[in-house]
ROVEX-235213 format. One record per atom (N, C-alpha, C): x, y, z; residue in three letters. Coordinates in steps of 0.1 Angstrom, whole numbers, plus 5000, padded with zeros to 4 digits. Example, Ala and Ser with C-alpha at 12.3 -4.5 7.8 and 13.67 -1.06 7.14 Angstrom:
// residues 2
513249435078ALA/512349555078ALA/513249675078ALA/512849785071SER/513749895071SER/512950005079SER/
***
This chain:
// residues 548
462451588426CYS/461351508437CYS/459951438430CYS/459751348433ARG/458651238428ARG/457451278435ARG/457451398444GLY/456051428451GLY/455851318462GLY/457251248469VAL/456951168480VAL/457351218491VAL/456651308502PHE/456951338514PHE/457051268525PHE/457551318536GLY/457751208546GLY/458951108547GLY/459451088560LEU/460551048560LEU/460250868559LEU/459050818562ALA/458850668558ALA/458450648546ALA/457550768539ALA/457150748525ALA/458450748518ALA/459550838519ALA/460650828510ALA/461150718511ALA/461450648524LEU/462250508526LEU/461650398518LEU/460150418522ALA/459350288511ALA/459650338499ALA/459650428490ASP/459650438475ASP/460850438470ASP/462150448478GLY/463650418476GLY/463650298477GLY/463050208485ALA/463450078486ALA/462750008475ALA/461450058472ALA/460649998459ALA/461749998446ALA/462150128444ALA/462750198431ALA/464250088433ALA/464950078445GLY/465949958445GLY/465649838440GLY/464649788444ALA/464249638443ALA/463949628428ALA/463149728421ALA/462949718407ALA/464149698401ALA/465249808403ALA/466349788398ALA/467249678398ALA/467049618411ALA/468049488412ALA/467349368402ALA/466049368405ARG/465049268395ARG/465549288379ARG/465449398374GLU/466049438360GLU/467449418358GLU/468249428363ALA/469649388365ALA/470049228365ALA/469049158371THR/469348998373THR/468648928362THR/467849018354ALA/467448968343ALA/468248898334ALA/467448778325PRO/468648688316PRO/469148788306PRO/470348788305GLY/471248888295GLY/471948988303GLY/471948988314ARG/472649078323ARG/473748988329ARG/474649098332THR/476049008339THR/475949058352THR/475548948364GLY/475348988374GLY/475148838382GLY/474948868396VAL/474548768406VAL/473248778413VAL/472348718412ARG/471348698423ARG/471448668433ARG/471248778441PRO/471348738459PRO/470448618461PRO/470548518473SER/469848408475SER/468748488481SER/467448398478GLY/466248408483GLY/465548518471GLY/464248508471PRO/463348598464PRO/463548738471PRO/463148798456PHE/462948958461PHE/461748988466PHE/461549078476PRO/460249108483PRO/459249158471PRO/458349138473ALA/457249218464ALA/456949358466ALA/456949368479THR/456949528483THR/458049558493THR/458649678493PRO/459449738500PRO/459249678515PRO/460549668519ALA/460549658537ALA/460449768544ALA/459449738557PRO/458949868562PRO/460149938566PRO/459950068568ALA/461250188574ALA/461550088588ALA/460550068598ASN/461150018610ASN/461049848613ASN/461849808619GLY/461549648621GLY/462449588614GLY/462049518603SER/463049428596SER/463949468589SER/465049398585THR/466049408577THR/465649478563THR/466949558558ALA/466849608545ALA/466849488537ALA/466449538521ALA/466549458512ALA/467549418508ALA/467849278502PRO/469149198500PRO/469949318489PRO/471149278490GLY/472149398479GLY/472549318468GLY/473249358462PHE/473649358447PHE/474849358446PHE/475549208437VAL/476849198432VAL/477049188419VAL/478149238414GLY/478349228400GLY/478349388390GLY/477649378379VAL/477949518369VAL/476549558375VAL/476749718375LEU/475549778376LEU/474749768365LEU/473549818366PRO/472449848353PRO/473049938341PRO/472849868331ARG/473449968320ARG/472549938306ARG/472250028299PRO/471649978286PRO/472149868280PRO/471449768273ALA/472049658266ALA/472949668258ALA/472849788248ARG/473649808238ARG/474749928243ARG/474849958256GLY/475550058257GLY/476950038259GLY/477650148256ARG/479250158251ARG/480050188262ARG/479550228276GLY/480350318286GLY/481050148293GLY/482050208300ARG/482950128308ARG/482050088322ARG/482249988325ALA/482049908340ALA/482749928347ALA/483549998357PHE/484749978365PHE/484249908374PHE/485249818379VAL/485049748393VAL/486249798402VAL/487449798400ASP/488249838408ASP/488549988404ASP/488250108412TRP/488350248406TRP/489750298410TRP/490550228418GLN/492050278421GLN/492850218406GLN/492850078403ASN/493650028392ASN/492950028382ASN/491550138379ASP/490550108367ASP/490849988360ASP/490149898369VAL/490049758361VAL/488349758362VAL/488049698347THR/486549728343THR/486149568343THR/484949568341ALA/484149428341ALA/484849358329ALA/485149428317SER/485349338304SER/486849308308SER/487949378315ASP/488949338317ASP/489049148327ASP/488049168336LEU/487749048343LEU/487448928332LEU/486448978327GLU/485748868315GLU/486948818303GLU/487748898303LEU/489148908292LEU/489948818300LEU/490048818312ALA/490748728321ALA/490448578322ALA/489448568322LEU/488648448322LEU/488648378308LEU/488648458295ARG/488648408282ARG/489948378282ARG/490948428286GLU/492448408285GLU/492748248292GLU/491648208299GLY/491948068308GLY/492448098323GLY/492148218327PHE/492648188341PHE/491248148346PHE/491348068358ARG/490248038366ARG/490348048381ARG/491448068383SER/491848078400SER/491348218401SER/490848248414ILE/490648428413ILE/492048488417ILE/492948408427GLU/494248468427GLU/494848528414GLU/494548438404HIS/495148468391HIS/494548548385HIS/493448568384VAL/492648688377VAL/492948808383VAL/493248828398LYS/493548928405LYS/494848978402LYS/495948868399ARG/497148928394ARG/497148978381ARG/496248908373TYR/496348958360TYR/495449078357TYR/494549138365THR/493749248361THR/494449348373THR/495049288382THR/495549398393THR/494049478403THR/492949368402THR/491649438407THR/492149378421THR/491649468432GLY/491849438447GLY/493249458450GLY/494249498442MET/495549538445MET/495649648450MET/495049738449ALA/495149878453ALA/495349908471ALA/495550028471THR/495550048489THR/494250018493THR/493050018489ASP/492049948497ASP/492249808499ASP/492749738493GLN/493049578491GLN/491549518486GLN/490949588479GLY/489949528474GLY/488549548482GLY/488649648491LYS/487349658500LYS/486149728489LYS/486549788480THR/485449858472THR/485049798460THR/486049678458SER/485949608441SER/485849468446SER/486349388456ASN/486549238455ASN/484949168453ASN/484149248458LEU/482749168458LEU/482049148444LEU/482349268438ASN/481549298423ASN/482449178417ASN/484049208417ALA/484849108407ALA/484448968412ALA/484448928426LEU/483748818427LEU/482548758421LEU/481248878419GLY/480048818413GLY/480348818398GLY/481248898393ILE/481548878378ILE/482048778375ILE/483048728382VAL/483648588378VAL/482748478380VAL/481948498393SER/480948368395SER/479948348383SER/479348468379ARG/478248458369ARG/479148408355ARG/480248468350THR/480848418339THR/481248268338THR/481948218353LEU/482048078353LEU/480847988356LEU/479748028361GLY/478647958364GLY/478947878377GLY/479747928387LYS/479847878398LYS/479447998409LYS/479047928421PRO/478848018433PRO/479948068437PRO/479648198442ILE/480848258448ILE/481848198458ILE/481148078466PRO/482148018477PRO/483047918469PRO/482547868457GLU/483547798448GLU/484647878443GLU/483948018440VAL/485448078432VAL/486148098442VAL/486148138456GLY/486948168465GLY/487148288469GLY/488148338476LEU/488348438481LEU/489848488476LEU/489948618475THR/491648648474THR/492448688488THR/493648698487THR/494148738500THR/494448868501THR/494048938512PHE/494449088512PHE/495049108527PHE/495649228523ARG/496749258535ARG/495949358545ARG/496849368554MET/496449458564MET/496549588561MET/495749678567PRO/494849698576PRO/493749628572PRO/493049548575TYR/491549468572TYR/490549578575TYR/490749648585THR/489549758588THR/490349898587THR/489749998580PRO/490250118582PRO/490950178596PRO/492050248592VAL/492750288603VAL/492850458604VAL/492450498618SER/492450628617SER/494150728615SER/494050838610PHE/495150888611PHE/495650928626PHE/494850948634GLY/495550958647GLY/496150828652GLY/495750698647SER/496350598650SER/497950598643SER/497850638630PHE/499350628627PHE/500150778632PHE/499550858637ALA/500450978641ALA/500750938658ALA/499850838664GLY/500550808677GLY/500550898687GLY/501750908692PRO/501950998702PRO/502851128696PRO/502851128684ALA/503651228677ALA/502351358673ALA/502351408683ARG/501351508685ARG/501851648695ARG/501751738692GLY/501951838703GLY/503451838701GLY/504151868713GLU/505551878715GLU/506151758711GLU/505551618705LEU/506251538702LEU/506151518690LEU/505451618682LEU/505351588668LEU/506751598660LEU/507651678665ASP/509251708659ASP/509851678668ASP/510951538671PRO/511651528679PRO/512751638678PRO/512851648691VAL/514151768699VAL/515151708704VAL/516451778699ARG/517751718705ARG/518251838712ARG/518451848723THR/519151958731THR/520551918737THR/521652018738THR/522651978745THR/522851978761THR/523751948763PRO/523851938782PRO/523952068786PRO/524352198777MET/524152348782MET/522852398780MET/521852328775HIS/520652368770HIS/519852458782HIS/519952378793GLU/519052448805GLU/519652578812GLU/521452558809TRP/521852688813TRP/521552788804TRP/521452798791ALA/521352898782ALA/519852938788ALA/518752838787ARG/517352898788ARG/517452978800ARG/518052958809ALA/518053008823ALA/518653158822ALA/519553168812HIS/520153318810HIS/519453358798HIS/518553348794GLY/517553418786GLY/517853408773GLY/518353298767ALA/518653278755ALA/517653258744ALA/517753308733VAL/516653268724VAL/516953178714VAL/516553058713PHE/516952928706PHE/516452958689PHE/516952878682GLU/516452838669GLU/516752688666GLU/515752648657ASP/516052508653ASP/517352478641ASP/518052388644VAL/519352358633VAL/519152188633VAL/518252168622GLY/518152018622GLY/516951968632GLY/517451888639LEU/516551848653LEU/516951928663LEU/518251968663TRP/518552048676TRP/518252208678TRP/518052228693LYS/517952338696LYS/519152408700LYS/519252538693ARG/520452608694ARG/520452728700ARG/521352768711ALA/520952948712ALA/521553018704ALA/520553098700ARG/520853198689ARG/521553328694ARG/521153368704TYR/521453498709TYR/521053548723TYR/521953588730PHE/521553608746PHE/521353788750PHE/520053778745PRO/519653928746PRO/519953988764PRO/520354098764ARG/520354178776ARG/519854298776ARG/518854348789GLY/517954458790GLY/517554498779GLY/516454418773GLY/515554448764GLY/516354468749GLY/517554398748GLU/518054408734GLU/517254368724GLU/517554368710ASP/516954318700ASP/517754228697ASP/517954158683MET/518854028680MET/520154118675MET/519854238670HIS/520754288662HIS/521954388674HIS/521254418682ALA/521854478693ALA/522554378703ALA/522154248705ALA/522654158711ALA/523954088703ALA/523854058693VAL/524654008684VAL/525754108683VAL/525654248678GLY/526554318680GLY/527654338692GLY/526754318705ARG/527354328718ARG/528254178717ARG/527854058716GLU/528553968713GLU/529753938708GLU/529654008691CYS/530654028683CYS/531954088690CYS/531554198697ARG/532754308701ARG/533154218713ARG/532354148722ALA/532954098736ALA/533953948729ALA/533853888721VAL/534253788712VAL/535853848709VAL/536053978700ARG/536954008694ARG/537854098706ARG/537354128717GLY/537754208725GLY/538254138738GLY/537554038742GLY/538053968755GLY/537753838751GLY/536553778754CYS/536153638756CYS/535053578755CYS/534653468746GLY/533253468743GLY/533453298746GLY/531953258750LEU/531653128752LEU/530553048742LEU/530752938736PHE/530052898727PHE/529552768728PHE/528352718727ASP/528052578729ASP/528252518712ASP/529152408711ALA/529652398697ALA/529052198698ALA/528452168709SER/528152038708SER/527351958698SER/526552038690THR/525851978680THR/526551918666THR/528051988665LEU/528751938655LEU/528751798654LEU/528751728641GLY/528651598643GLY/530151528645GLY/530351418652LYS/531551348656LYS/531751218651LYS/532551168648ILE/532651018643ILE/534250998646ILE/534150878651GLU/535550808658GLU/535850708646GLU/536950748639VAL/537650628630VAL/538950588635VAL/538750448637VAL/539750378642VAL/540050248636VAL/541550198635GLY/541750078632GLY/542850088623GLY/543649978623ARG/544949938614ARG/544950038601ARG/543850078593ASP/543950148579ASP/543350238582ASP/543250298594ALA/542350458595ALA/542850568587ALA/544350578587VAL/544750678576VAL/544650638563VAL/544450528556LEU/544750468545LEU/543150538540LEU/541950478550PHE/540650508548PHE/540350668545PHE/541050748554LEU/540650868552LEU/541450918542LEU/542650858537GLU/543250918527GLU/542450898515GLU/541850818513ARG/540850778500ARG/539450878502ARG/539050888513LEU/537750958513LEU/538051098510LEU/538951188518TYR/539051298520TYR/539951388509TYR/539851508506VAL/540851548496VAL/542251578503VAL/542251578517ASN/543551638524ASN/544451478525ASN/545651538529ALA/546851438532ALA/546751398546ALA/546651258550TRP/546551258561TRP/547551168568TRP/548351118558ALA/549351018561ALA/550551128570ALA/550751248566SER/551451308574SER/551251388586SER/549951378592LEU/549451448602LEU/549951388612LEU/550751458621ALA/551351388632ALA/550251378644ALA/550551268654VAL/549451288665VAL/549351408672VAL/548551428677GLY/548351568685GLY/548151668674GLY/548051638664ARG/547651768652ARG/546451738645ARG/546151868641ALA/544351848634ALA/544351928622ALA/543551898614ARG/543551968600ARG/542052008596ARG/542252098587TYR/540652108583TYR/540751988569TYR/539351928574GLY/539151848559GLY/537951858553GLY/538051838537ILE/536551848531ILE/536451728523ILE/535351708522LEU/534751558518LEU/533851608506LEU/534551518493LEU/533551548481LEU/532651428480LEU/531651478468ARG/531051368465ARG/531651298455ARG/531051208447ASP/532351148435ASP/532251218422ASP/531351338424ASP/530851408412ASP/532151528414ASP/532751548424GLY/533551668427GLY/533351768436GLY/531851778439PHE/531251888445PHE/531351838459PHE/531751958468ILE/531851968483ILE/530451908491ILE/530651818497TYR/529751738505TYR/529751788518TYR/530851788525ASP/530851848540ASP/531851858544ASP/532451938554ASP/533751998561ASP/533751968576ASP/535151988580GLY/535251988595GLY/536551948600GLY/536851978609VAL/538251968614VAL/538551788618VAL/539351748615VAL/539851588619VAL/541051608624VAL/541151538639ALA/542151568646ALA/542851408650ALA/544251408648ARG/544251248648ARG/545151248664ARG/544251138669VAL/544351148686VAL/545751038690VAL/545850938678SER/546650818680SER/547250758669SER/547950678666ALA/548450628657ALA/547250568645ALA/546450518654ARG/545350438646ARG/543850498648ARG/544050608653SER/542750668658SER/542450818653SER/541250838648PHE/540850988644PHE/539651028648PHE/539551168655HIS/538351218656HIS/538051328645HIS/536951288641VAL/536551338630VAL/535351428631VAL/535251558627THR/534051638632THR/533451668618THR/532051688617THR/531251738605THR/530451848604THR/529551888598THR/528652008601THR/527751958609THR/526852018619THR/525751978624THR/524651898615THR/524051968604GLY/523351898597GLY/523851748587GLY/524951758589GLY/525851668578GLY/526151508587GLY/525651528602ALA/526551398608ALA/526051268603ALA/524551248602PRO/524251108597PRO/524851108582PRO/524651188575ARG/524951128558ARG/526251138559ARG/527351178564VAL/528951178564VAL/528851028569VAL/528450998580LEU/528550858586LEU/528350738576LEU/527150768568ALA/526350678563ALA/527250658549ALA/527750808544MET/528950778531MET/530150688537MET/530450728546MET/531750648551MET/531450488552MET/530150468558GLU/529950308559GLU/529950248548GLU/529150328537ASP/528750258524ASP/530250238519ASP/531150358516TYR/532250318510TYR/533250198518TYR/533050228530LEU/533850088537LEU/533349958535LEU/532049948533GLN/531149828531GLN/531549758517GLN/531449878509THR/531049838496THR/532349838484THR/532849938488GLU/534249948480GLU/535349898486GLU/535949918500TRP/536849878508TRP/536849788517TRP/535949688515PRO/535849588527PRO/537249538533PRO/538149548523ASP/539349468530ASP/539949568542ASP/539549698542LEU/540149768552LEU/539649758565LEU/540649738573GLU/540449738588GLU/540349858598GLU/539049888596VAL/538450028601VAL/537250008608VAL/537050068619TRP/535450098627TRP/535250238629TRP/533950268625LEU/533250368626LEU/532150348638LEU/532350478645THR/531250498657THR/531250658656THR/529950688657SER/529450798658SER/529450858674SER/529850968677THR/530250998690THR/529751148690THR/528651198684THR/528351318684THR/527451358700THR/526851258703GLU/526251278716GLU/527051258729GLU/528151188726GLN/528851138736GLN/529751258743GLN/530251338734TRP/530951468737TRP/530251598737TRP/530451668748ALA/529851818746ALA/531351898745ALA/530751998736VAL/532252058731VAL/531752188735VAL/532652248741ILE/532452398747ILE/533552488739ILE/533152608729ALA/534352658724ALA/534452798732ALA/535852828735VAL/536152938741VAL/536953018736VAL/536653148729GLN/537153228719GLN/537553368724GLN/538753418717GLY/538653528721GLY/540353588728GLY/540553698727PRO/542553728732PRO/542653658746PRO/541553658753GLU/541653618768GLU/541153458771GLU/541153398758ALA/540753238761ALA/541953168769ALA/542953178767ARG/544153128770ARG/544053158788ARG/543753288789ALA/544053308807ALA/542853238813ALA/541553238806VAL/540453178811VAL/540553018816VAL/541252968806LEU/541552808807LEU/542452788814LEU/543652848814SER/545152818818SER/544852768834SER/543852828843GLY/543852778857GLY/542852638858GLY/542452608848LEU/541452518847LEU/541952388842LEU/542952388833VAL/543552268828VAL/544752208833VAL/545352088834ASP/546352048837ASP/547552038826ASP/547352078816ILE/548052098805ILE/548752238802ILE/550052218795ASP/550552338792ASP/549752388778ASP/549252498777ILE/548352568766ILE/548952698764ILE/550152708763SER/550852848759SER/550952828744SER/551452918738ALA/551652918720ALA/552552818716ALA/553652818724SER/554552728718SER/554452578721SER/553752558731ALA/553252438735ALA/552152378729ALA/551152458727MET/549852398718MET/549452518707MET/550152508697PRO/550152598689PRO/548652578682PRO/548252648672HIS/547152658664HIS/546952508656HIS/545652468656MET/545752318654MET/546352228662MET/546352238676GLY/547152148683GLY/545952058689GLY/546151918692VAL/545251878701VAL/545951788714VAL/545551778722ALA/545851728734ALA/544951678743ALA/545151548751PRO/544251498762PRO/544451558776PRO/543851558786GLY/543951648796GLY/542751608806GLY/542851698815TYR/541651688827TYR/541451858828TYR/540051918828ILE/539752008830ILE/538352018843ILE/538652098853CYS/537852108863CYS/537951938870CYS/538651858868GLY/539051738874GLY/538151628863GLY/537951698849VAL/536851578840VAL/538151568827VAL/537951448823PRO/538751418813PRO/538351478802PRO/539251528793MET/538951618779MET/539751578770MET/539451598758ARG/540251638747ARG/540351798743ARG/541551848743LEU/541551998740LEU/541752008728LEU/541352098718PHE/541452148705PHE/542052298705PHE/543152308700ARG/543352468698ARG/542752488682ARG/541452548680VAL/541052528666VAL/540252688670VAL/539652728658SER/538952898659SER/537852888648SER/536652898649PHE/535752938637PHE/535553098637PHE/536153158644THR/535953308650THR/537253368641THR/538753328640GLY/539353408635GLY/540553448649GLY/540053448660GLU/540553478675GLU/541353348680GLU/542253368687LEU/542653278697LEU/541853168703LEU/541453058702GLY/540452998703GLY/540952838710GLY/540152768717PHE/540152628721PHE/538552598720PHE/538652478716GLU/537352378718GLU/537652268729GLU/536552298741VAL/537052158750VAL/535852068747VAL/536651928744ASN/535451828745ASN/535451738756ASN/534251748765VAL/534451638775VAL/533151568775VAL/533251448782PRO/532051358782PRO/530651438783PRO/529751408776ALA/528651478779ALA/527851488792ALA/527951398799ASP/527551388814ASP/528051488823ASP/529251558818PHE/530051668824PHE/529851818819PHE/529351788807GLY/529051898799GLY/528552038806GLY/527552028814SER/526952138820SER/528352168833SER/528452098840ALA/529352118851ALA/530552208847ALA/531152158834VAL/532252198829VAL/532052378823VAL/531052358819TRP/530852488814TRP/530652598822TRP/529852568832ARG/529652638843ARG/531052678848ARG/531952598851GLY/533152608855GLY/533952708849GLY/533952718836ILE/534552768826ILE/533952928825ILE/532352918829TYR/532053048830TYR/532253148841TYR/532353068851GLU/532753138864GLU/534253178864GLU/534953108860ALA/536653148858ALA/536653268849ALA/535953278841GLY/535653398828GLY/535353508831GLY/534353508844GLU/533853648846GLU/534653738847GLU/535953708854ALA/537053818860ALA/537553858846ALA/537353778835HIS/537753848824HIS/536653908810HIS/535653908818GLY/534353988810GLY/534153858799GLY/534053738805ILE/533553658794ILE/531853628789ILE/531653628777THR/530353648775THR/529853548766THR/528653478767PRO/528353378760PRO/527653438747PRO/527953348738TYR/527353418725TYR/526553268717TYR/525553318706GLY/525053208700GLY/525353198686GLY/524453108679THR/524653098664THR/524753218657THR/524053318657GLU/523953458649GLU/525153498650GLU/525753528664THR/527153568664THR/528153498657THR/528153368659MET/528953278652MET/528853298637MET/527953338634HIS/527653358616HIS/528453438613HIS/528653558622VAL/528953698618VAL/530553688621VAL/530953638630LEU/532153598631LEU/533053548621LEU/532453408617ARG/532953348607ARG/533053418595ARG/531953528591ALA/531653568579ALA/533053648578ALA/533153708590GLU/534453858587GLU/535653768587GLU/535653628588LYS/537253578582LYS/537053518570LYS/536053518565GLY/535553408554GLY/535453288556GLY/535053238565TYR/534953098567TYR/533453018560TYR/533552948553ILE/532652908546ILE/531652818557ILE/530352798552ILE/529252718559ILE/528752638545ILE/529152478548VAL/528552428539VAL/526952418538VAL/526152448526GLY/525152428524GLY/524652598525GLY/525352688529GLN/525152838526GLN/525752878518GLN/527252868517ASP/528252928508ASP/528352808498ASP/527952718499THR/528152598486THR/526752568485THR/526452528475ASP/524952458471ASP/524952328461ASP/525852268465GLY/525852138461GLY/526452138445GLY/527052228440THR/527752198427THR/528952318428THR/529552318441ILE/530752418443ILE/531852308445ILE/533152348440THR/534152238441THR/535152338453THR/535852268456PRO/536952328464PRO/537652448459PRO/538152438446ASP/538652568440ASP/537752678441ASP/536352668438ASP/535152758437ASP/535252838449ASP/535352748461ALA/535452798474ALA/536452858480ALA/537652858470GLY/538952938473GLY/539752838482GLY/539152678482LEU/540152608492LEU/540752498487LEU/541552518474SER/542252448464SER/543352398475SER/543652478481TRP/545152468491TRP/544952358500TRP/543652318500ALA/543452188513ALA/543552028504ALA/543852038492ILE/543851938484ILE/545251878487ILE/545251758488GLY/546751698489GLY/547051668472GLY/548251748471LYS/549051768458LYS/549251628452LYS/549951558460THR/550751438459THR/549851298458THR/548551318463LYS/547551198464LYS/547251128449LYS/547551018452PRO/547050918438PRO/545450938435PRO/544750948447ASP/543250918444ASP/542150948458ASP/541351028454PHE/540251028467PHE/538951058460PHE/538251048470VAL/536851028465VAL/536451208455VAL/536051178444GLY/536051278434GLY/536851358429GLY/538351298427LYS/539551358426LYS/539251358409LYS/538951258400ARG/538851228387ARG/537651348382ARG/536651378388SER/535551448386SER/536351578386SER/537051628394LEU/537751738394LEU/538351778382LEU/538851708373ALA/539451708360ALA/538751748351ALA/537251728350ARG/536251728340ARG/536451878330ARG/536351908321PRO/536752058315PRO/535452158322PRO/534352118326ALA/533452188331ALA/533952278347ALA/534252158354LEU/534852198368LEU/536152268366LEU/536852288356VAL/537952398355VAL/537852508346VAL/536652508344SER/536252618333SER/536752758342SER/537152868337PRO/537553008341PRO/536153078344PRO/534853028337ASP/533753088340ASP/533153058352ASP/533452968358ARG/533152898370ARG/532553008381ARG/531552998390ARG/531553078397ARG/532353068411ARG/532853148416GLN/533753168428GLN/533253258437GLN/533653188452LEU/533353288464LEU/534153388465LEU/533753518466VAL/534253648468VAL/533453738476VAL/534153848482GLY/533253938490GLY/533054038484GLY/531954088492LEU/530954168483LEU/530854298493LEU/531354408491MET/531354538498MET/530454648491MET/529454668500THR/528354768495THR/529054918495THR/528455008486ASN/528955138486ASN/528555198498ASN/527655168502ASP/526655248516ASP/526655158527ASP/527755188537PRO/528255048546PRO/527255008555PRO/526255118556ARG/524755068564ARG/523954998556ARG/523954968541THR/523354858536THR/523554738537THR/522554638542VAL/522854498543VAL/522154438534VAL/523054358524LEU/522354298513LEU/521354178517LEU/520754128509GLU/519654008512GLU/520353888504GLU/520253788516GLU/520853658509GLU/520053588500GLU/520753548489GLY/520053468478GLY/519853568465GLY/519853718470ALA/519653818460ALA/520753808447ALA/520553828436GLN/521053788421GLN/521753898422GLN/522953858416VAL/524253978411VAL/524453988399VAL/524454088392MET/524254148378MET/525654208376MET/525954178365ALA/527054258359ALA/527054388356ALA/525654428351ASN/525354588349ASN/524354628356ASN/524454728356ALA/523054818364ALA/521754818353ALA/520654808359GLY/519254798352GLY/519154678344GLY/519754588346ALA/519754468338ALA/518354378345ALA/517554358334ARG/516254298338ARG/515854138330ARG/515254068334PRO/515053938327PRO/514653968315PRO/515353878304PRO/515953768305PRO/517453748308PRO/518053868310THR/519353898316THR/519853788322THR/520953708323ARG/521653598330ARG/522053658343ARG/521953628355ALA/522753688366ALA/524153588366ALA/525253688372ILE/526353628372ILE/526653538383ILE/525553568394GLY/525753518406GLY/524753538418GLY/525053488431HIS/524153568443HIS/524853548453HIS/524153628465VAL/524853688476VAL/524653538483VAL/525453498492THR/525553368500THR/525353408514THR/526353478519SER/526053528533SER/526053678535SER/525353708543SER/525453878546SER/524953908560SER/525753988567TYR/525554058581TYR/525754178580TYR/525554228590TYR/526454378597TYR/527454328605TYR/528554398606SER/529654368613SER/529654508621SER/529654478636SER/529554568646SER/531054638649SER/532054518646VAL/533354528650VAL/534154608636VAL/533354578624LEU/534254648614LEU/533254788610LEU/532154798615GLY/531254908617GLY/530554938602GLY/530554808595ARG/529654828580ARG/529254698580ARG/528454658568SER/527754548563SER/529154478556SER/528954328556ILE/529954248548ILE/528854148542ILE/529554098531ALA/528853998524ALA/529853898516ALA/529253778513MET/530053668502MET/528953658493MET/529553638483GLY/528653538472GLY/529453458460GLY/528653378454LEU/529353298442LEU/529253388431LEU/530053428424ILE/530153518414ILE/530753408402ILE/530453438387ALA/531153398377ALA/532453488372ALA/533553368376ARG/534853458373ARG/535253558384ARG/534753508397GLY/534553618409GLY/535953658414GLY/537353578412ARG/538553618415ARG/539153698405ARG/538753688393ALA/539053818380ALA/538553908380ALA/537253938391ARG/536554058390ARG/536854158405ARG/537954118411LEU/538254188424LEU/538154328423LEU/537654438428GLN/537654558428GLN/536854608415GLN/535954498411GLU/535154568400GLU/533854558405GLU/532754688400THR/531854718405THR/530454648400THR/529954568408LEU/528654478404LEU/527354538408LEU/526154478406TYR/524954538409TYR/523854428417TYR/523654458429VAL/522954348434VAL/521254378433VAL/520554318426ALA/519154348424ALA/518254348435ALA/517454448436ALA/516754448451ALA/515454518446ALA/514354488455ASP/513054578452ASP/513254728448ASP/514154788460ARG/514154938460ARG/515354968451ARG/515654908441GLY/516654908429GLY/517854868432GLY/518654848421ASP/520154818423ASP/520854848431ASP/521654778441ILE/522854808447ILE/523954808446ILE/524654888443PRO/526154858436PRO/527054818447PRO/527754708445VAL/528654658455VAL/529954618447VAL/531054618458LYS/532354628450LYS/532854458453LYS/533454398442ALA/534054258446ALA/535254248452ALA/535354188464ALA/536554208471ALA/537054058477ALA/538154058486SER/538453948490SER/537353918503SER/537253778504PRO/536353728515PRO/536753728527PRO/537853788529VAL/538453778542VAL/538553928547VAL/537553958556PHE/537254108559PHE/538154178570PHE/538454048580TYR/538954098592TYR/540653998597TYR/541454098600ASP/542754028602ASP/543253928590ASP/543153978579PRO/543753868567PRO/545053828570PRO/545953878578GLU/547253828580GLU/547353678589GLU/546053678597GLY/545953578606GLY/546453578618GLY/546953708625LYS/547953718636LYS/547253688647LYS/545953738650ARG/545053708659ARG/544953558663ARG/544853498652LEU/544453348652LEU/545653228657LEU/547253308656HIS/547853248662HIS/548653298674HIS/547953388680ALA/548453448693ALA/549153378703ALA/
***
């Protein structure tokens, strides 16, 4: 404090000090530009007239000072950089800007351009208007973060996608979870049930009778054209030329490095048309990959790709009573002989056109009813009403996870991690053995991808059937192992099965299939948990229920 008190006195004292500094800065030998008009001899009054003129150029510094005078603080441009540009022969302010990058940062020169112009003006001996102005891009004035956010606030912050059956599920007490942008029913509690009780009841209902599941979020792509078969032959690991019309096949899509990228059921609905399903989260990236290969690698193929994810509502009817529930609603023969597992047929259900798939992600007798999305809710209600006599039970994604794990079915992204090949996941049977090529085929022959030490998917059975392993937990070969001991794998899926009356888990374990019946140890906070490596198929390993 200089001993000057009071607002008016402090303002006057500051103005006088600023005027003195400005006079000193524009003295001969200083680099700067004197504003037009003389400096006031005395400070401007606090009230009334305008403030003293400003200053453009390099701020005052000692005559022999060695410090840098930064002009553009974002791009670290100094006064000497501008002077160097002029010595190099640049005269246009636009050329000086490009040579030094002054004024090219995110503020587009709002904090630097005037000082840069002042230095150039002083060095060239020209007034600023003759030096000219640089071109600066929008926004010309600051933009608030709120303007960028726009309507993306509150409920609109994260876009939400719902299926045609969403309102029915909400009305029946479903607890939802976010799957990508979709809201999916996770479970349907009754009478104060927690999630574990509800999931256990839903699992038993599917295994013992019939369950109803909303599978509309699965990605769906229509692949159509003269070369549709050839296109899929080149893209997927499976053989498609031999697939008859009216049949479906489980398909695996690899990246060019040989690792699993996505999977799904592919149905041949006509000689030149395929209905391709993908994982819920994989739909956009699979379509993008298809388009990329079609447009850049195989532009000669006559193929059209159309995303139909939101055009089809998909209702999965699963369980021993599934056929009995649907038989009175459809106009086609769905007996075991007329429509075996992996069969596909067009028809009508409740008077609505449909594509009926006999497929199952539960290991039970199952059908997936595909109807136009506008009719999804009505058909769902019709199936539910017809199934009430058979004890039909709606179930959610948590039950779906348990049921598929009981059968050893994988979920891409959970039981794979971007470094897993079909053989690692136990899916080498799906690869077309006589195919000359497909995306990722050559990579599968690399030494690292055929090593016997690779991680392989196996089942894990805890000694204590009540112990549920933590997903992601590290698996060790020996008890008591601690860092830096290297883990031999990790747990990918883990649940309690109310049908089997015990916990089940799957994991990726180095040389996993060679370790079956071997005791391994899962690291946990409460101590190592002994587990036995086993087959990942815990329920109905013969598949008799699937083909009922």
